[in-house]
C-alpha positions as CSV (number, residue, x, y, z in Angstrom):
1,M,57.6,135.4,65.2
2,A,53.4,134.2,64.7
3,T,52.9,130.7,65.4
4,Q,49.3,128.6,64.5
5,L,48.4,125.6,67.2
6,E,46.2,123.2,66.2
7,T,44.4,120.4,68.4
8,T,45.0,116.8,66.3
9,G,43.4,115.0,69.4
10,A,43.1,114.5,72.6
11,L,46.6,115.2,73.9
12,E,48.0,115.7,70.2
13,R,49.0,119.0,68.9
14,R,50.6,120.5,65.4
15,L,52.1,123.7,65.7
16,A,52.6,125.7,62.6
17,M,55.7,128.0,62.9
18,A,58.5,129.8,60.5
19,V,61.7,131.2,60.1
20,P,63.2,134.3,58.7
21,V,65.1,133.5,55.0
22,A,68.0,136.5,56.1
23,D,68.5,135.1,59.7
24,I,69.6,131.8,58.3
25,E,71.8,133.2,55.9
26,R,73.7,135.6,58.3
27,Q,74.2,133.1,60.3
28,V,75.6,130.5,57.8
29,G,77.3,133.3,57.0
30,E,78.6,134.2,60.5
31,R,79.6,130.7,61.2
32,L,81.5,129.9,57.7
33,R,83.5,133.3,58.2
34,K,84.5,131.9,61.7
35,L,85.4,128.1,60.3
36,S,87.3,130.0,57.7
37,R,89.8,130.9,60.4
38,N,91.4,127.8,61.3
39,V,90.1,125.3,58.3
40,K,92.5,123.3,56.7
41,M,92.9,122.7,53.1
42,P,95.5,121.7,51.0
43,G,97.8,124.4,49.4
44,F,97.0,126.7,51.6
45,R,97.6,128.2,55.3
46,P,95.1,128.1,58.4
47,G,93.3,130.8,58.1
48,K,94.1,132.2,54.0
49,V,91.5,129.2,52.5
50,P,89.2,131.6,50.4
51,L,85.9,131.6,51.9
52,K,84.4,130.0,48.4
53,M,85.7,127.1,48.8
54,I,85.0,127.1,52.5
55,Q,81.4,127.1,51.3
56,Q,81.9,124.8,48.6
57,S,83.0,122.3,50.8
58,Y,81.3,122.9,54.3
59,G,77.8,125.2,53.2
60,A,75.6,122.6,53.3
61,Q,76.4,120.6,56.3
62,V,76.6,123.9,57.9
63,H,73.1,125.4,56.4
64,S,71.3,122.0,58.2
65,E,73.1,122.8,61.5
66,V,72.0,126.6,61.8
67,L,68.5,125.7,60.4
68,G,67.8,122.7,62.9
69,D,69.1,125.4,65.3
70,A,66.8,128.2,64.0
71,V,63.7,125.3,64.4
72,S,64.1,124.0,67.7
73,K,65.0,127.7,69.2
74,A,61.3,128.8,67.4
75,F,59.7,125.5,68.5
76,E,61.4,126.4,72.4
77,E,59.3,129.3,71.8
78,A,56.1,128.9,70.3
79,V,55.6,126.2,73.6
80,G,56.6,128.6,76.0
81,E,54.2,131.0,74.1
82,H,51.5,128.6,74.3
83,K,52.6,127.4,78.2
84,L,52.4,123.6,76.8
85,R,54.3,120.6,78.5
86,V,55.6,119.2,75.5
87,A,56.0,114.4,76.4
88,G,58.0,112.9,73.8
89,Q,59.9,114.4,70.8
90,P,58.4,116.4,68.6
91,R,58.1,115.0,65.0
92,I,59.1,118.2,62.6
93,E,58.2,118.8,59.1
94,S,58.6,121.3,56.7
95,R,55.5,122.9,55.1
96,D,54.0,124.9,52.4
97,G,52.9,128.6,53.2
98,A,55.0,130.1,54.8
99,G,55.7,133.8,53.7
100,E,58.2,134.5,50.6
101,H,60.7,135.6,52.8
102,E,60.4,132.7,55.1
103,L,61.1,128.6,55.4
104,G,58.0,127.5,57.3
105,F,57.7,124.1,59.4
106,T,55.2,122.1,61.4
107,A,55.9,120.2,65.0
108,T,53.7,117.7,65.4
109,F,54.5,115.9,69.0
110,E,51.6,115.3,72.5
111,V,51.2,117.2,75.7
112,Y,51.2,115.8,79.2
113,P,47.6,115.4,80.5
114,E,45.9,117.5,83.1
115,I,46.0,115.2,86.1
116,A,43.0,115.5,88.1
117,L,43.9,114.2,91.6
118,G,40.9,111.9,93.4
119,D,40.6,112.2,97.3
120,P,43.1,109.9,98.9
121,A,40.9,109.2,102.1
122,S,39.4,107.0,99.1
123,L,42.6,104.8,99.6
124,A,43.0,101.5,101.2
125,F,46.7,99.3,101.1
126,E,48.2,97.1,104.0
127,R,51.0,98.7,106.1
128,V,53.4,95.4,106.9
129,S,56.2,95.4,109.7
130,C,58.7,92.9,110.9
131,A,60.1,92.5,113.9
132,V,63.9,90.9,114.1
133,G,64.7,88.8,117.6
134,E,66.9,86.4,118.6
135,A,65.6,83.5,117.0
136,E,66.3,85.3,113.9
137,V,70.1,86.5,114.9
138,E,70.7,82.6,116.0
139,R,68.8,81.2,112.2
140,T,71.4,83.7,110.6
141,I,74.1,81.9,113.2
142,E,73.1,79.1,111.8
143,I,73.7,80.1,107.8
144,L,77.3,81.7,108.2
145,R,78.4,78.3,110.1
146,K,77.2,75.9,107.2
147,Q,78.8,78.8,104.9
148,R,82.5,77.7,106.9
149,V,81.6,74.3,106.3
150,T,84.8,71.6,106.9
151,W,84.0,67.6,105.2
152,T,85.9,64.7,107.3
153,E,85.4,61.4,105.4
154,A,81.5,60.1,107.4
155,G,83.1,56.3,107.7
156,R,79.2,55.5,107.8
157,P,76.7,55.5,105.1
158,A,74.9,58.7,103.1
159,Q,72.6,60.4,105.1
160,D,71.4,64.2,104.5
161,G,73.7,66.4,105.3
162,D,76.3,64.3,103.6
163,R,78.7,65.3,101.1
164,I,78.7,62.4,98.5
165,T,80.7,62.5,96.0
166,I,79.6,60.0,92.8
167,D,80.4,58.5,89.9
168,F,77.2,57.9,88.0
169,V,75.7,56.7,84.1
170,G,71.8,57.7,82.9
171,T,70.8,55.3,79.9
172,I,66.8,55.4,79.0
173,D,66.0,52.2,77.2
174,G,69.8,51.4,77.2
175,T,71.1,54.5,75.6
176,A,73.0,57.0,77.2
177,F,71.9,60.5,77.6
178,P,73.3,64.1,77.6
179,G,74.0,65.7,80.9
180,G,72.7,62.3,82.1
181,S,76.4,61.1,83.2
182,A,79.2,62.2,85.2
183,N,82.7,61.7,87.2
184,E,83.5,62.5,90.7
185,F,80.2,64.5,90.7
186,A,80.1,66.2,94.8
187,L,76.4,66.4,95.9
188,V,74.8,67.0,99.6
189,L,72.2,65.0,100.3
190,G,68.8,66.9,101.3
191,E,69.7,70.1,99.6
192,G,67.4,69.0,96.5
193,R,69.6,69.7,93.9
194,M,68.9,66.0,92.3
195,L,65.4,64.6,91.3
196,P,63.9,63.3,94.4
197,D,64.1,59.8,93.4
198,F,68.0,60.0,92.7
199,E,68.1,60.8,96.3
200,V,66.5,58.8,97.3
201,G,69.0,56.1,95.5
202,V,72.6,56.8,97.0
203,R,71.4,58.0,100.7
204,G,72.2,55.2,102.8
205,A,75.1,53.8,100.4
206,A,77.8,53.7,101.6
207,A,82.0,54.5,100.0
208,G,83.0,51.9,97.6
209,D,78.4,50.2,96.9
210,K,77.5,50.5,93.6
211,R,73.5,51.1,93.0
212,E,71.3,50.8,90.1
213,F,67.8,52.3,90.3
214,P,65.3,54.2,88.3
215,V,64.7,57.8,88.0
216,A,60.9,59.3,86.9
217,F,61.7,63.0,85.0
218,P,58.6,64.8,85.9
219,A,56.4,66.1,82.5
220,D,57.9,69.5,83.4
221,Y,61.3,68.5,83.5
222,G,63.0,71.4,81.7
223,A,64.9,69.5,79.0
224,A,62.0,67.7,76.9
225,E,63.4,64.8,75.1
226,L,63.4,63.8,79.3
227,S,59.7,65.0,80.8
228,G,57.8,62.4,81.5
229,K,60.3,59.8,80.8
230,T,62.2,57.1,83.2
231,A,65.3,56.5,83.2
232,R,67.6,53.9,85.1
233,F,70.8,55.2,87.2
234,D,74.3,53.1,87.4
235,V,75.9,55.1,90.3
236,T,79.5,54.3,92.2
237,V,79.9,55.7,95.6
238,R,83.3,57.4,95.6
239,A,83.2,59.0,99.3
240,I,80.9,60.4,101.8
241,E,82.2,62.8,103.9
242,A,80.3,64.7,107.4
243,P,80.1,68.2,107.9
244,Q,82.1,70.3,110.1
245,L,80.1,73.3,111.7
246,P,82.6,75.5,113.2
247,A,82.1,77.0,116.7
248,V,80.4,79.6,117.9
249,D,83.8,81.2,119.0
250,E,86.1,84.4,119.3
251,A,87.7,83.0,116.2
252,F,84.0,82.7,114.5
253,A,83.3,85.9,115.5
254,R,87.0,87.1,113.9
255,Q,86.2,86.0,110.9
256,L,82.9,88.1,110.8
257,G,84.9,91.4,110.6
258,V,84.9,91.1,114.9
259,P,88.4,92.4,115.8
260,D,88.6,91.6,118.9
261,G,85.8,88.2,119.0
262,S,83.5,89.3,121.1
263,L,80.5,87.1,120.3
264,E,78.3,89.8,122.1
265,R,79.4,92.2,119.2
266,M,78.9,89.5,116.7
267,R,75.0,88.9,117.2
268,S,75.1,93.0,118.1
269,D,76.0,93.1,114.5
270,I,74.3,90.5,112.8
271,R,71.1,91.7,114.5
272,A,71.6,95.5,113.3
273,N,72.2,94.1,109.7
274,L,68.5,92.3,109.8
275,E,67.0,95.1,110.8
276,R,68.2,97.2,107.8
277,E,67.6,94.1,105.5
278,V,64.2,94.1,107.0
279,G,63.4,97.7,107.2
280,Q,64.6,98.5,103.6
281,R,61.9,94.9,101.9
282,V,59.4,96.2,104.6
283,R,59.9,99.7,103.1
284,A,59.8,98.4,99.2
285,R,56.8,96.0,100.0
286,N,54.7,98.9,101.5
287,K,55.8,101.5,99.1
288,S,54.9,99.3,96.4
289,A,50.9,98.3,98.1
290,A,50.7,102.3,98.3
291,M,52.1,102.5,94.9
292,Q,49.2,100.2,93.1
293,A,46.8,102.1,95.2
294,R,47.4,105.1,94.2
295,V,46.9,104.3,90.4
296,S,43.2,104.9,91.7
297,L,43.8,108.5,92.3
298,A,42.9,109.5,88.7
299,S,42.0,108.5,85.2
300,F,43.3,110.1,82.4
301,E,45.0,109.2,78.8
302,L,48.3,108.6,78.2
303,P,50.4,110.1,76.0
304,K,51.8,107.6,73.3
305,A,55.1,108.5,73.0
306,L,56.0,108.1,77.0
307,V,54.7,104.2,76.6
308,E,57.0,103.9,74.1
309,Q,60.1,105.5,75.7
310,E,58.9,103.5,78.6
311,S,58.3,100.4,76.2
312,R,61.7,100.2,74.8
313,A,63.8,100.9,78.0
314,L,62.1,97.4,79.5
315,G,63.2,96.3,75.7
316,E,66.3,97.5,75.9
317,R,66.5,95.7,80.2
318,A,65.7,92.8,78.8
319,L,68.1,92.1,76.5
320,E,70.6,93.4,79.6
321,D,69.4,91.2,81.0
322,L,70.2,88.4,78.7
323,K,73.5,89.4,78.3
324,Q,74.5,89.5,82.2
325,R,73.2,85.8,82.2
326,G,75.7,85.3,79.4
327,M,73.5,84.8,76.4
328,D,73.8,86.7,73.2
329,P,70.6,88.7,72.0
330,K,71.5,88.6,68.6
331,S,70.9,85.0,68.7
332,L,67.4,85.8,69.9
333,P,64.2,86.5,67.6
334,A,63.8,90.1,67.8
335,I,61.9,91.8,70.6
336,P,57.7,93.1,68.8
337,P,58.1,96.5,69.9
338,D,54.7,96.7,71.5
339,A,56.1,93.2,73.9
340,F,56.9,95.6,77.1
341,R,53.7,97.6,76.0
342,E,51.4,95.7,79.2
343,Q,53.9,97.1,81.4
344,A,54.9,100.5,80.6
345,E,51.5,101.3,80.7
346,P,51.4,101.3,84.2
347,R,54.4,102.6,84.7
348,V,53.9,105.8,82.6
349,R,50.4,106.6,84.5
350,L,51.7,105.9,87.7
351,G,54.5,107.5,86.9
352,L,52.5,110.6,85.7
353,I,50.5,110.4,89.2
354,V,53.9,110.9,91.2
355,G,54.7,113.4,89.4
356,E,51.6,115.1,90.1
357,I,51.6,114.8,94.0
358,V,54.8,116.0,94.3
359,R,54.2,118.6,92.5
360,V,51.1,119.7,94.1
361,H,52.0,118.5,97.4
362,G,55.9,119.9,97.5
363,L,57.0,116.7,98.2
364,Q,60.4,117.3,96.7
365,A,63.7,115.8,98.1
366,K,64.8,117.6,101.2
367,P,69.0,117.8,101.3
368,D,69.0,115.9,105.1
369,Q,66.8,113.6,103.6
370,V,69.0,112.6,100.8
371,R,72.1,112.0,103.3
372,R,70.1,110.4,105.2
373,Q,69.6,107.7,102.6
374,I,72.8,108.3,101.8
375,E,74.1,107.0,104.8
376,E,71.7,104.1,105.4
377,F,72.8,102.6,102.1
378,A,77.0,103.4,103.3
379,A,76.6,101.7,106.7
380,A,76.6,98.3,105.4
381,Y,79.9,99.2,103.8
382,E,83.4,98.6,105.6
383,N,83.7,102.1,104.9
384,P,80.4,104.4,105.4
385,A,82.5,107.6,104.9
386,E,83.8,106.8,101.4
387,V,81.0,106.1,100.0
388,V,79.2,108.8,101.5
389,R,81.7,111.1,99.7
390,Y,81.3,108.6,96.1
391,Y,77.2,109.2,96.5
392,F,77.7,113.1,96.6
393,S,80.9,113.5,94.0
394,D,78.4,112.1,91.2
395,R,75.5,113.3,90.3
396,E,73.9,110.8,88.9
397,R,74.0,108.8,91.8
398,L,72.7,111.1,93.9
399,A,69.9,111.8,91.7
400,E,68.9,108.2,92.2
401,I,68.8,108.8,95.6
402,E,66.6,111.9,95.6
403,A,64.3,110.1,93.7
404,I,64.3,107.4,96.2
405,V,63.8,109.7,98.6
406,I,60.6,111.7,96.2
407,E,58.8,107.6,96.3
408,Q,59.2,107.1,99.8
409,N,57.7,110.5,100.4
410,V,54.9,110.3,98.4
411,V,54.2,106.8,100.2
412,D,54.4,108.5,103.8
413,W,52.5,111.4,102.7
414,A,49.4,109.0,101.1
415,M,49.7,106.3,104.5
416,S,49.0,110.0,106.0
417,K,45.6,110.5,103.6
418,A,44.7,106.6,103.4
419,T,42.6,103.9,104.9
420,V,45.9,102.0,106.2
421,S,45.4,97.8,108.0
422,E,48.5,96.9,110.1
423,R,49.6,93.3,109.7
424,A,52.7,92.0,110.9
425,V,54.5,89.3,108.9
426,A,57.0,86.7,109.8
427,F,60.5,87.1,109.1
428,D,60.2,84.0,107.2
429,E,57.8,85.6,105.0
430,L,59.6,88.7,104.0
431,M,62.6,87.6,103.5
432,G,61.1,84.7,101.2
433,A,59.0,86.9,99.5
434,A,61.6,89.6,98.8
């Protein structure tokens, strides 16, 4: 079957093709005869319905299906004939001018750009590292102790770290405002859950005290009706409780999953978990730096279809995020089609560059790399072997791991070629940034 290829833009192509009418009619007849073996109609036994009645009922649908399949096959063959790499879905339209015994169509689509990679030695980026020491282990133990805190009556005025239970009423110009009142409200002083003026107002109070004080709302406060205003709060203190942290002993170690209560084993497990978390965050940070640097390796036009596809995907993720936060997307304004275009374009560009690097330098994921990555993920779970089986039994999950491995292969390749400066970052900086 002869086809004609026309270049209509930098990446846009138009392909003229045709399918023989006789082939369509033959396939339609074959499908209708096959359908007649099982189709049921009132008054007829299965397999005894006249072909003419089947054609009247199902002919149009079957003809549409056969024609669609034929056009798709013709397009695939033409793409192979012209050695094209199609980006996105083609727009198929009927056309005049085909032969007497043919149905003509045009397919308009985009192709992937030719990507000429620049010299990776021209890249420069920073690689960070972070060490886990005894100080980080001890700090983590303190966090774990605070997560298991118990409370006892303080018997003294409130200070930072105490849990204070209060009733309060807030007013502006003598009028109570929404969200400004509560009974038996508990807060831990010094955690910053309330505005600074409020914590100052109750700090030093004792159980049974009544206090009145002003609270200034900042100009950028979340509720517009309160921003920049000053309220007065009447507070009654119900209870003051002091924190009691658990001792770091065998019982504490058992709570953390160490069966024999060994403190040495507990600290070893905590260090291993911290090192695993730090390693993941360091790799993520270095990967991001390497990926961003890599964008400068090539300049090319982006297929509009891929940008639109990525924009839609980002929009769908945004809507899903709103659902997870308890919001109803239907109650929100519609997202404009190009709302995520600026985010989509660099993502598509980077994806194409990474794909070309993988293709040219053979950086596909190897089976042993995939297994190591899965085993690293699984180590954080109580039953690692079960997690490993789960990944290898699910092709979609396995593909996600392969993508992670490929990205890391590209990062390692870039770091071996580029100018890389080393910087050690503090534990707090790394964990806070992540």
